N, C-alpha and C positions, 0 to 999 in steps of 0.2 A: 504494500499499500504506500502511495506517495501522498505527502501532506505538505502544504505550503502555509506558513504562519507569518502574517504581517503584524508587526508590533510598532506602535508609535509611542514615544516616551519623551519626557522632559524632566531632567534633574532627578532621576531615580535609578542610578546604576546598580545599587544593591538589590532593589526589587527586580530589576531586569535580570540580573544574574540568577536570582532565585527562580524566576519564571523559566529561564532557559534550562536550568537544572531539572526542574519538574517536567518540562517537555522531553528532555533527553531521557529521563528515567521512565516515562510513560511509553516512549516509542522504542526503547532499546530492544533490538532484535525483531520488532514487529512491523516497522515502517521506515521509510526514508523521509526525512524532514528537511525542507528548505526553509531557512529562517531569513526573513527580510525585516530589517529594523531601521526605523527612521527616528533618529535622536533629534528632536526639534530644538536646535540651537542651544543646547545645554553647555554648561561650563565643563572643563576637563574633569575627568574622573571615571571615564569609561574604559580605561586601559585593562582592568581586570575582566570586563566583559569581552573585549577583543581577544584577550588571551584565552578565555574560556571557549569562545567561538572557534578559534583556531585549533584548539585541542579536541573539542567534541564534535564540531560540524566543519571540518577542515575545508571542504569544497562546496558546502551547501549553505553558505550564508552570504548576505549582501547587507552592508551597513552604510547608511547615509547619514551624515551629520552636517546639515545646512549651517551656515555661519550665524544666522539670526533666528531668534524665536518667532515663529509665525502665529502660534496660538490657533484658536478655532478658525480665525479668518483665513489662514493659509493652509489649514489641514488638508482640504481636498486637492489643492495644488501639489502638496507634498505626496499624497497617496497616488495621484495621477502620474506623477513623475516616476514612481516606482513601477 
């Protein structure tokens, strides 16, 4: 089974890493997961998330970090870009 997960986030690297861990545990051996993450203009702090993605989803992730926070007004532009 193939699954694609689109996650948008802002200033929540620890929660994101927890979510990714839960996705990994749920799908281990049962499915292939493609992770697409849009970090909406957050400050630095996502290095741990990137390291986790490289370790657990080495070829199945796409991470976008726009330079500015767009909020709800820019949400659909960001999702459409992905």
